[in-house]
Every structure is written in C-alpha cells, then in structure tokens.
NUKE-566773 format. One record per atom (N, C-alpha, C, CB): residue in three letters; z, x, y. Coordinates in steps of 0.05 Angstrom, whole numbers, plus 5000, padded with zeros to 4 digits. Each point is the difference from the previous one (the first is absolute). Glycine has a CB too. Example, Ala and Ser with C-alpha at 12.3 -4.5 7.8 and 13.67 -1.06 7.14 Angstrom:
// residues 2
ALA515652644886;ALA500049825024;ALA500050185024;ALA502549624977;SER496150315044;SER500150165024;SER501449855022;SER495750244987;
***
This chain:
// residues 325
GLU473058624449;GLU498249785006;GLU500249674993;GLU497750424997;THR504149584986;THR501449764992;THR501849855028;THR500250254947;HIS501249935062;HIS501350025019;HIS498849795021;HIS501450494986;ARG496149765021;ARG499050025017;ARG498549695012;ARG500250544982;TYR498249354994;TYR498249804987;TYR501849785019;TYR498050184942;ILE504149815042;ILE502649875009;ILE500249905032;ILE502250314963;ILE498149965046;ILE500949955027;ILE497949885017;ILE503050364995;ILE494449785003;ILE497449885010;ILE499249704987;ILE498450525005;GLU502649444983;GLU499349554981;GLU501849905017;GLU499649974937;LYS502550135071;LYS503549865011;LYS498649955036;LYS505550414961;GLU493149805051;GLU499750115024;GLU497649835007;GLU502250484995;TYR495849474985;TYR497649785012;TYR500349744972;TYR495550465029;HIS506649444970;HIS500849774984;HIS499349765022;HIS504050254967;PRO494349625027;PRO499049745016;PRO502949845010;PRO494949944968;GLN506649975012;GLN502249855019;GLN500550125016;GLN501849804976;GLN499750515016;GLN502050175028;GLN498449915017;GLN501950474987;LYS495349585012;LYS498750075023;LYS499249705021;LYS498050484969;LYS501749375009;LYS500549725020;LYS502949955008;LYS496249764975;MET505850255021;MET502250034998;MET501250145032;MET499150014942;SER500150235057;SER500550205016;SER498149935030;SER501250364953;GLU496949385047;GLU499749875023;GLU502149895022;GLU496749944971;PHE506149965007;PHE501549905017;PHE502050145007;PHE498649664987;ASP501050405045;ASP502450295008;ASP500549695024;ASP497850804993;LEU503949505021;LEU502249925025;LEU497749815021;LEU503950534999;MET493249544995;MET499049855027;MET498949774994;MET499250385023;TYR500949564946;TYR499249794987;TYR501949825009;TYR497850214962;TYR504649825036;TYR503049895005;TYR500349915019;TYR501850234980;LEU497749885044;LEU499749935028;LEU497849825006;LEU501850405009;LYS495849684982;LYS498249785001;LYS500949684991;LYS496850414993;ALA504449614988;ALA500749694982;ALA501849935025;ALA500350094936;SER502050165063;SER502149865019;SER498849895028;SER503750324978;LEU493949745035;LEU499849995014;LEU498949704996;LEU500550505013;ALA497549554980;ALA498749754987;ALA501849674999;ALA497750454967;GLY504349635023;GLY501549744991;GLY501649985023;GLY500250034949;GLY500750185072;GLY501949945030;GLY497849825010;GLY503150515016;VAL494749504982;VAL497549895025;VAL500349794980;VAL495950395028;CYS503849534942;CYS498949754991;CYS502849795002;CYS495750254965;CYS506749845027;CYS501949835018;CYS500749935016;CYS500650084986;SER499250185036;SER500549875026;SER497749725020;SER502450574998;ILE494949574992;ILE498549775006;ILE500049764988;ILE497950305012;THR502349704972;THR500249654971;THR502949915018;THR498250194928;HIS504550005065;HIS501349835009;HIS500349875030;HIS501450224963;GLY498250005058;GLY499149925028;GLY499449755005;GLY498650375002;ALA498849604985;ALA496849795002;ALA502249704986;ALA493850474982;LEU507549575000;LEU500349734988;LEU503350005018;LEU496649994940;CYS505550135077;CYS502249955016;CYS499749775005;CYS500650365017;PRO497749374992;PRO500249745008;PRO500649904974;PRO497149975040;VAL501450074937;VAL500949894985;VAL504350014988;VAL493350074997;ASP506650214994;ASP502850074990;ASP502049865023;ASP498550504974;VAL500749585057;VAL502349835015;VAL500149714986;VAL499150255050;VAL499649544952;VAL501049814995;VAL500750004973;VAL498049845036;LYS500850334933;LYS501449974978;LYS502549975003;LYS497250204982;THR503650055037;THR503250134997;THR500949735022;THR499850704992;ARG499349105022;ARG501649825014;ARG500349754984;ARG498650195042;ILE499649784936;ILE500449804972;ILE502150114996;ILE495949884977;GLN504150395007;GLN502450014989;GLN502450015005;GLN497750084986;LEU502749985047;LEU502150125021;LEU500749674998;LEU498150515039;ASP500749214968;ASP501049895008;ASP498249664994;ASP502250485030;PRO497949544943;PRO497549744989;PRO501349825010;PRO497850094956;VAL503749685046;VAL501549855022;VAL497749955020;VAL504950234994;THR494750005026;THR498449945027;THR497749964987;THR502150285037;TYR497149974953;TYR497250105000;TYR498649934975;TYR501250365029;ASN498949314960;ASN499349894977;ASN497649835000;ASN504450034992;ARG493050125024;ARG498149824999;ARG498050184983;ARG501049725048;GLY499350554942;GLY498350094977;GLY499450255026;GLY497649504958;LEU500350595020;LEU498550305015;LEU498549905030;LEU498550264946;ILE499649575060;ILE499349995020;ILE501349815021;ILE496650184975;GLY505249655013;GLY502149875022;GLY502050225014;GLY500149544970;GLY500950715004;GLY501150155008;GLY499150205029;GLY501349904949;PHE495150125052;PHE499150155022;PHE500649885022;PHE496850164979;LYS502349555024;LYS500349755019;LYS502550055017;LYS497849664967;GLN504050315017;GLN503250025010;GLN500750285014;GLN501649694958;VAL498150535030;VAL500050145019;VAL499050065022;VAL501050054971;ILE496149945023;ILE498849995028;ILE500749845020;ILE497050114980;GLU503649575019;GLU502749845009;GLU501450115020;GLU500549874960;LYS500950235021;LYS503850095011;LYS498750375010;LYS505149634948;GLU493450515051;GLU499550245008;GLU498350105013;GLU501750014973;GLY495249735016;GLY498150135010;GLY498550164990;GLY502149945024;MET495350174977;MET498450224975;MET502150295003;MET493749835008;ALA507650315004;ALA501650174996;ALA501450014983;ALA499650025029;GLY501849804963;GLY502149924978;GLY499050104974;GLY501749585024;LEU495250354970;LEU498750104975;LEU499550285001;LEU498049604993;ALA503350495027;ALA500650324997;ALA502150124994;ALA497449995025;THR504649804979;THR503150124999;THR500350174978;THR502149595019;GLY498450724987;GLY500950134978;GLY497450264992;GLY503149474983;LEU495550425031;LEU496850244998;LEU499050244998;LEU499549785016;ALA502750415002;ALA501550205007;ALA501150084968;ALA501349845057;PRO500750084943;PRO501050174966;PRO499649874980;PRO503550195012;THR494749704991;THR497749894971;THR497950225003;THR500149405000;ALA498250695019;ALA497750185006;ALA501650264983;ALA497849795056;VAL504750254957;VAL500450364994;VAL501849934980;VAL499750315047;GLY501949524946;GLY500750064975;GLY498549964966;GLY503649935036;TYR494049894970;TYR498350084976;TYR498050155003;TYR501049664984;PHE499550505048;PHE498550234985;PHE501050254987;PHE497449855028;ILE504850144974;ILE502550174995;ILE499749974967;ILE503649915048;GLN496149774946;GLN501949964977;GLN497150054983;GLN505049635013;GLY492950275000;GLY496250084982;GLY499750285000;GLY496849605019;TRP503950544994;TRP500550315001;TRP500550094972;TRP502049995047;PHE500649954952;PHE502050034975;PHE499449894973;PHE503350005033;LYS495749774971;LYS499849804980;LYS496650134987;LYS503549505030;PHE495150424985;PHE497049994980;PHE499550334993;PHE497349525029;GLY504350704995;GLY499950274994;GLY502050054974;GLY498850125052;GLY503949774947;GLY500950024977;GLY499349944976;GLY502150005026;VAL496949744980;VAL498149904968;VAL497850204996;VAL500549455004;GLU497650635009;GLU497650204992;GLU501250354997;GLU496249625032;PHE507150484968;PHE500650144996;PHE501350084969;PHE499549915048;PHE501449824951;PHE502749934972;PHE497449944981;PHE505849705023;LYS491750214981;LYS498549874978;LYS498450314991;LYS499349395019;VAL499950795008;VAL498850254992;VAL502050194980;VAL497349975049;GLN505850094956;GLN501850134986;GLN500149864975;GLN502250165038;PHE497949534960;PHE500449964967;PHE497950044986;PHE503149705005;SER493950315008;SER498450014977;SER500150345001;SER496749495002;GLN503350615010;GLN500150334999;GLN501550114975;GLN500250025052;SER502749854955;SER502350074979;SER498349814972;SER505750035040;LEU493249704955;LEU499549924975;LEU497949984987;LEU502849845010;GLY494650365013;GLY496950004987;GLY499249765001;GLY500350324970;GLU497049765023;GLU497549755005;GLU500449794984;GLU496550305008;GLN504649664970;GLN499049844973;GLN503249835011;GLN496450394949;ALA506349755055;ALA502249895004;ALA500449885024;ALA501250284971;SER498349875051;SER499149815023;SER498249765004;SER500850385011;TRP496849604978;TRP498349864987;TRP501549704991;TRP497650484986;ASP503349544984;ASP502249914983;ASP501749765012;ASP500150474982;ASN502149775041;ASN502449905016;ASN499949945023;ASN502050204977;ARG495049735035;ARG499749995027;ARG501949755016;ARG495050214988;ASN505049584983;ASN502049765016;ASN502650135018;ASN499049644955;ALA502250475029;ALA503650195004;ALA498650145013;ALA503850044960;ILE494750075047;ILE499450205020;ILE500349915025;ILE497350184972;TYR500849585034;TYR499649845022;TYR503149865014;TYR494649904975;LEU506250075005;LEU502749875000;LEU502250195015;LEU498849754953;ALA500950455031;ALA501850215000;ALA499750125030;ALA499750104946;SER498650125058;SER497949955037;SER501449795018;SER494650044977;ALA504549815016;ALA500649845019;ALA502949945012;ALA496049854981;ALA505950144993;ALA502949915006;ALA501750305006;ALA499749504964;PHE499350725041;PHE500250195009;PHE500250085031;PHE498350014957;ALA498149915045;ALA498650025029;ALA501949855015;ALA494950044988;GLU505549675014;GLU501049865000;GLU503349985016;GLU496249994963;THR504650125013;THR503149995002;THR500850275033;THR500849874926;ILE498050275063;ILE498350275029;ILE500249915025;ILE496050134975;ALA502349715021;ALA498349765023;ALA501949935014;ALA496649774975;ASP505449995016;ASP500949825008;ASP503250215016;ASP496949544957;VAL503850675042;VAL501650095008;VAL499250065026;VAL501650094960;PHE495649915048;PHE499550045025;PHE499049675015;PHE498650594985;LEU500349274996;LEU499949765011;LEU501449864999;LEU497350054998;CYS505949904996;CYS502049845003;CYS501149995022;CYS500450044965;PRO500350075051;PRO500850015036;PRO497249885011;PRO503550525006;LEU493249584995;LEU499049775013;LEU499849735001;LEU498750285000;GLU501949724966;GLU499849684995;GLU502949845005;GLU496150104961;ALA505950085041;ALA501749855011;ALA500349845028;ALA501350304970;THR497749975055;THR499549985013;THR497849785004;THR502150424999;ARG495149614991;ARG499049675010;ARG500649734989;ARG496750235008;ILE504449774972;ILE501649674990;ILE501750035019;ILE500049914948;ARG501450295066;ARG502249765016;ARG498149995036;ARG506750214967;LEU491349975031;LEU499149865032;LEU497849734989;LEU499850565037;VAL499749374944;VAL498749784985;VAL501749765003;VAL497950304967;SER504849785018;SER502149824999;SER501049915036;SER501450264944;GLU497949885063;GLU500350045033;GLU499750145019;GLU501749854988;PRO496049955032;PRO498450215007;PRO501250125026;PRO496049804978;THR507150095034;THR500050125016;THR502250224999;THR497749625017;PHE502550474955;PHE501650214997;PHE499650305008;PHE500649704969;ALA497350455040;ALA498750135015;ALA497849995014;ALA502150124978;ASN497350055032;ASN496849955018;ASN498450334987;ASN502249665063;SER498650404917;SER497950264985;SER502050124979;SER496850175046;LEU501649864938;LEU500450114969;LEU503150175002;LEU493850084986;PRO505850195037;PRO501450225000;PRO503149755018;PRO494950575003;ALA504549395005;ALA502349715025;ALA501549914961;ALA495049615069;ALA503150324924;ALA501949714976;ALA500750224976;ALA496349415004;ALA502650864989;ALA501350194980;ALA502950055018;ALA495150274974;ALA504849845040;ALA502350145014;ALA502449725004;ALA496350465029;LYS502149294982;LYS502849815000;LYS500749934965;LYS498649735055;LEU499950294929;LEU501349844987;LEU501750324984;LEU496149404997;VAL503350865003;VAL501850064993;VAL502649995015;VAL496750174978;LYS503749895053;LYS502049915012;LYS502349684991;LYS496350305032;GLU501749584966;GLU501749754975;GLU501550034985;GLU497449864996;GLN500650204984;GLN500549964977;GLN500150284978;GLN498149525016;GLY501550774998;GLY500450234993;GLY497250074985;GLY505549964999;PHE494650374986;PHE496650064995;PHE499249894964;PHE500050545041;VAL502349464952;VAL500449894971;VAL499149734994;VAL503750264998;ARG499349675012;ARG499249575008;ARG498349965007;ARG503149835014;GLY495550225010;GLY497849865025;GLY498350144987;GLY501949925050;PHE496350314936;PHE497650184985;PHE500449824974;PHE500150595020;TYR501649484965;TYR500050034971;TYR501749714981;TYR499950615014;SER499749185003;SER501049764991;SER498649804979;SER501750075043;GLY495350044963;GLY499049874984;GLY497850254978;GLY500849515040;PHE500950704961;PHE497750154987;PHE501049964963;PHE498950445051;GLY502849424943;GLY499949884963;GLY498849834995;GLY503550074990;PRO496049775037;PRO498049774998;PRO496950105001;PRO503749705022;ILE495950545001;ILE496850145008;ILE499649984968;ILE500050445050;LEU502549724937;LEU498450124981;LEU499249904973;LEU501750305024;PHE500649544976;PHE499249734979;PHE498049805007;PHE504550014987;LYS493849985030;LYS498049895013;LYS497750114993;LYS502749885032;GLN497950384987;GLN497050195001;GLN499650244971;GLN500650005064;VAL500950004928;VAL499950184976;VAL498449884975;VAL504550185015;PRO496549534977;PRO498749864985;PRO497949855012;PRO503650024977;TYR495450035049;TYR498349875013;TYR496750224991;TYR504649755044;THR496650624969;THR498050124995;THR499950054971;THR499950165046;MET501549824927;MET499150064981;MET498049805000;MET503750254979;ALA497049485023;ALA497749804982;ALA497350025018;ALA503849604979;LYS496450515047;LYS498250035023;LYS497950204982;LYS503649945050;PHE497850354951;PHE497250204986;PHE500249914968;PHE500450545037;ALA501349374950;ALA499750004976;ALA497449734993;ALA505750244995;VAL495149675024;VAL497749704988;VAL497250075016;VAL504149534996;GLN496150575033;GLN497750085008;GLN498050234982;GLN502849875042;GLY499050354958;GLY498050084972;GLY498850024982;GLY500950015011;ARG501049704974;ARG498249914975;ARG497649755008;ARG504550114967;ALA496349785046;ALA498349915015;ALA497750055002;ALA502849955015;ALA496250285003;ALA498350125015;ALA498250224976;ALA503649945051;GLU498750104921;GLU498050094973;GLU498249754989;GLU503950364981;MET498749325016;MET498549854994;MET496549875016;MET505449984981;ILE495250095039;ILE497849795013;ILE498150305007;ILE503349455028;ALA497650834971;ALA497650185007;ALA498950034954;ALA502950385071;GLY498249524920;GLY499849954973;GLY496949824992;GLY505950015000;GLY495149725021;GLY498049794997;GLY497750065011;GLY503149694999;MET496950535022;MET498050065010;MET498250224985;MET502549845039;GLY499650264936;GLY498150244981;GLY500450225015;GLY496249754981;LYS505750315022;LYS500550345020;LYS503750025000;LYS494649955047;ALA505850314954;ALA502550035008;ALA501250085020;ALA499650024968;VAL502549965047;VAL501249915023;VAL498450245013;VAL505049734989;ALA495950455005;ALA499650355005;ALA496249995010;ALA504750274950;ASP494249535045;ASP496550024996;ASP499749795029;ASP498550044932;LEU503149895084;LEU499049725008;LEU499750145035;LEU503149534957;GLN494750445046;GLN499850105029;GLN498649765022;GLN499550534977;GLY501049495049;GLY499049845013;GLY500449755003;GLY497950274994;ALA500749515010;ALA500849705004;ALA502149944976;ALA495149845023;SER503550164956;SER501949994970;SER502650024998;SER496750174984;LYS503850175025;LYS502250154995;LYS502449815022;LYS496850544985;LEU502349385041;LEU501849895013;LEU500149734998;LEU499750345025;GLY498549574958;GLY499949664993;GLY502749964978;GLY493749935003;VAL506050334976;VAL502049984985;VAL503450035006;VAL495850134976;SER503450075045;SER502450035016;SER501449695024;SER497750594995;LEU501449385001;LEU500749675010;LEU500749814981;LEU497050055034;ALA501449944957;ALA499649744973;ALA502850044989;ALA494250044980;SER505750305007;SER503550124990;SER502149965019;SER498150384976;GLY501049605041;GLY502449975031;GLY501749794998;GLY496850145035;VAL500449714956;VAL501849625012;VAL501749894975;VAL495349785031;ILE503550284939;ILE501650044975;ILE502250095010;ILE496850094969;ALA503950185030;ALA502550175003;ALA502049865020;ALA497250444990;GLY501649445029;GLY501349945019;GLY501949734997;GLY496350275022;VAL502549574962;VAL501449705002;VAL501450064975;VAL496449635026;ALA503350514963;ALA501050094971;ALA504050105006;ALA493450274981;ALA505949985034;ALA501850125019;ALA500549865013;ALA499050335000;ALA500949445022;ALA502049795015;ALA501349834989;ALA497650035028;ILE501249894937;ILE501849794995;ILE502250144988;ILE496749634994;ILE503150754996;ILE502450024982;ILE501950035021;ILE498150194957;SER500649915067;SER502850115014;SER501049735030;SER498050674986;HIS500949115012;HIS500649915029;HIS503049834991;HIS494149955025;PRO507750034958;PRO502749984995;PRO501650245020;PRO498849804947;ALA500450395041;ALA501450335022;ALA499450055030;ALA499050274959;ASP498249525043;ASP498850035025;ASP501849745017;ASP494650234981;THR505949555004;THR501549855021;THR502850134996;THR497249525001;LEU504050574981;LEU503250125010;LEU499750235022;LEU502049934951;LEU495750195055;LEU500150255014;LEU499249815023;LEU498750474967;SER499849395048;SER500249835016;SER502849905008;SER495849934982;LYS506049934997;LYS501049905007;LYS503150195002;LYS496349604986;VAL504750665002;VAL501750145009;VAL500350165018;VAL500249924970;ASN496550135053;ASN500750125019;ASN501049825025;ASN496950354981;LYS502849415019;LYS500549815021;LYS502650034998;LYS496449684999;ALA503950315035;ALA503250034997;ALA502549744991;ALA498350355038;GLY503849854947;GLY501249794992;GLY499249814971;GLY500450055053;ALA497449944944;ALA499249964972;ALA502350084972;ALA495150095028;GLY505849794954;GLY501150024987;GLY503350085001;GLY495150024991;GLY505049995029;GLY503250015010;GLY499950275013;GLY502849704961;SER500050415034;SER500550285007;SER500750294981;SER501249675034;GLY498550254942;GLY501650104979;GLY496950294998;GLY504049424970;SER496950705008;SER496950254996;SER498249854991;SER501950444985;VAL495549685013;VAL498049995006;VAL500049804963;VAL498550525049;SER501749604934;SER499449814979;SER500949754994;SER499450364987;SER504149655031;SER500749704997;SER498949865017;SER503750084986;ARG495449955044;ARG498149885002;ARG497849924996;ARG502250095012;LEU495850054971;LEU497849934978;LEU500649844987;LEU498550354995;VAL504349604990;VAL500549834981;VAL500349745023;VAL502350364957;ASN499049645057;ASN500749685018;ASN497749975005;ASN504250005025;ILE494150194982;ILE496949815014;ILE499449884976;ILE497450315037;ALA502349824937;ALA497749954977;ALA501049764996;ALA498750434975;LYS504749475024;LYS501649794990;LYS498849795015;LYS504450234989;GLU496649825041;GLU498649805024;GLU497649854988;GLU501350315040;ILE495449974960;ILE497949855003;ILE499549844970;ILE498250355042;GLY502749824937;GLY498849944973;GLY498350054995;GLY501449784998;PHE497950334970;PHE497350194989;PHE497049855007;PHE503250184954;VAL497349585047;VAL496649835004;VAL499750045018;VAL499549674980;LYS503050285053;LYS498150095020;LYS499850275002;LYS500749635023;LEU500550564966;LEU500350245015;LEU497450094989;LEU505350105007;ALA492849744959;ALA497750144989;ALA497849825027;ALA501550114931;THR499349645074;THR497549865007;THR499949945035;THR500149764946;VAL501450195070;VAL499950145022;VAL498650125008;VAL502750004995;GLY495549965030;GLY497650125006;GLY498850194995;GLY501049835020;LEU498050124942;LEU498850094981;LEU498050005001;LEU502449934981;GLY496149935032;GLY497749925008;GLY498250145025;GLY502449614981;ALA498450425039;ALA500750215018;ALA499550254994;ALA502949765010;ARG498950324974;ARG501050214993;ARG496750084976;ARG506949875009;CYS493149944976;CYS497250024987;CYS497050145007;CYS502549634992;VAL497850145036;VAL498350125019;VAL499150245003;VAL501549745014;MET501350284997;MET500950315024;MET498650234979;MET506149875027;ILE495450144952;ILE500050234982;ILE497850004991;ILE504150024989;GLY493649794999;GLY497950024986;GLY497650095013;GLY502049704976;THR498150165058;THR498750215012;THR500950335003;THR498949585020;LEU503250394991;LEU501350185009;LEU499750254979;LEU503149665027;THR496950274941;THR499350264984;THR498050065005;THR502149964970;ALA495749785026;ALA497150064997;ALA499450215020;ALA498749544985;GLY502350435042;GLY498850145024;GLY502050354994;GLY498849425044;GLN502950534953;GLN500650284989;GLN498550184974;GLN504249785020;PHE496350084971;PHE497250224977;PHE497249995017;PHE501849814941;LEU496950015069;LEU498350075009;LEU500450255014;LEU498849574997;LEU501850405026;LEU500950175016;LEU500950264997;LEU500449655013;PHE501450334959;PHE500350284994;PHE497050144985;PHE505849894994;ASP492550064995;ASP497950064987;ASP497749985029;ASP501849804943;ILE498850085068;ILE498950105024;ILE500350315016;ILE500649504999;VAL503050535001;VAL500350215018;VAL499950234982;VAL502649775034;MET498050144945;MET499950294981;MET496850104997;MET504549844967;ASP493849985032;ASP496250105001;ASP499450065023;ASP498249714971;ALA503150225057;ALA500150125030;ALA500350304993;ALA502449595026;THR500350444966;THR501350304997;THR499250244980;THR503549715013;GLY494250104971;GLY498950194974;GLY501250004984;GLY498350245017;ALA503949694979;ALA501749944965;ALA499549854980;ALA502950055020;LYS497350014962;LYS498949904978;LYS502549914985;LYS495750285001;LYS504649424991;LYS502349924998;LYS499650044971;LYS501149695042;PHE501950404943;PHE500249884974;PHE499649834993;PHE501750164998;HIS497749824967;HIS500049814984;HIS500350124971;HIS497449705034;PHE504350044957;PHE499350104972;PHE497750004980;PHE503949905007;HIS496350314978;HIS497649964976;HIS500450054977;HIS497350085024;GLU500949734965;GLU499749974971;GLU498850254990;GLU499449515003;PRO501850694984;PRO498350224989;PRO497049924983;PRO505050244996;HIS495649544977;HIS498150024987;HIS497549875007;HIS503350084975;ALA497549795061;ALA497549845007;ALA498450205019;ALA502349504996;LYS498850765007;LYS497250115016;LYS497250024986;LYS503150275023;HIS495349724999;HIS497650144998;HIS498750144991;HIS500949915017;
***
C-alpha cells in the first residue's frame, strides 16, 4: 500500500505536472516566436545597422554621428542604400532567433527540472547565464555565414546583387571556412556575453518591475505584461550593447576584405585590435549601437510574448516556492 501511495503521489505531484507542460510543442512555439521576433526587429533596424557598420568600418569618412551617417549613405547611394544587407539580416536572424530563444527556453526548463523548484529559484541567475550561453553558441553556428555575407554586402554594396550570389562569391574567393567563419571567434566573443547579459538582465529587471507593481512576472497579463516586457527589454539591451561592443567592432572589421593582414583569424584580430586601440573599440559607434540594441531588445521581448500568447503557449517563469498563494 505504501508503494502504491508513493506512485500516486509522484504521478500527481504539482511540480511534475506543471513542468510536463513544457514539451516538444512548447519548444517549437518558443523557437517560432524567437525567429519571428528577431527577424522582424533586426530587419526593421537594418538602416541603423548599415550606418553603424559604416561608422565602424570607415570612421574617417563617416564621422558625423548617427544622423549624419544616414545623410551620407542617402547622398551616396539613395534610400536603397539603407536597406543594404536586408535579406541576409532577415533570414539570418530568423534562424538565430529560432535557436536562441527556443534554446534558452529549452535549457531553462531542463536545468529547472534537474535542480527542482527551490534550487532553480535560488540559482536563476546562473541558469539564465548558462542557458543563454549554450543557446547562443548553437545559434551562432547558423548565423555566422549570413552575418559574414551581410557585412561584406554593407562594406561593398557592389559585391553582389543578391544573398545567394554574395554567399557563393564569398566561398569562391575565400573558401568555405575563411569566407563564412572568419568571424566565428569574434561573433562568439560578441554574441555569447551579449546574450548572457540580455537574458539575465531582462529576467531580473522584469522581476523588479513586476515586484514594484506588487506582482510576480508569471501573474502579469495584458498591457501590464507587455509594458514590463518593453521596459525590461530596454534595460537589458543597453547593458548588453555596452558589454559586447568591442567584439562587435572587431567582427565588423575582420569581415572587411584585407583587414588585419593575411594571416590566421586570430592574428588578424590581434592586428586590428592594436591598430584601433581598446578605447576606440569600446566607444566608436557605441551611441548608435545602444539606440539600436535597446530598441531591438525591447521589441524582441515584446514580440516574443505576443507570438507566444498567439500560439497559446504559457512562457516558463521561475517561481519562489514560499511565495505561493
């Protein structure tokens, strides 16, 4: 009888029943929401990214700031110049968003299932950081070729007429690994800390904002839920932009033809860093990037929640066991 009671208790344990809701379909919905939110936000901010990349690649020419940079691009190339690299941006970031947001949800749930509710709550910062690092690393394997193609198109608008043509030409000229993955080290160096900061800061910022409203994040609904997503996204975006900016500048430079000499990727990165200096690496284009990433991240978390709600998925949140009503 005791054995039977234990089986029944385990079968209906509320924690187990709650965690069982996060199945394959949940991860697919989270991945879809991630792909949609990243593709739309990065695509919408493509003009800002074009100007930011030009400032990083050629600060001597593009030395009038963000607004002045817009005017310079339009004067030289027309309005179409601001849409340079839109196709690889939209496609690349859909794929990246799919693996990043879907991966973060997957790893958060897996860690939480392994640790239990109390330990998960106590170690939620570490879970955010680890989940984001694992998910971003996987996502970057797929993003890197498209990002290399985008940067080449932005730095050389006449390089090719389309995404497939640019990708094929890049491989033909430099080979698969050098053409597509020269920036893999710096993209990891940029994206992994960026994503770790993005999800960890957003999670805690959302908790603090919701706490100020006298609620838990999981209890928010409607306009208040979306408002918290926006506000926490802005905070997370600015923090993540500052942390990852030096590597972002290196990534833009290393994908430019001839930058840093003709040696290995690591030696080219060292040469570029020496030429520019850390202060410029950390500050050139930073204002534009903070505007871009702050807006981008707020939009991503807002759209993620909207798409998740539209699919009927209830997002996973950490719970403090003793705070249950």
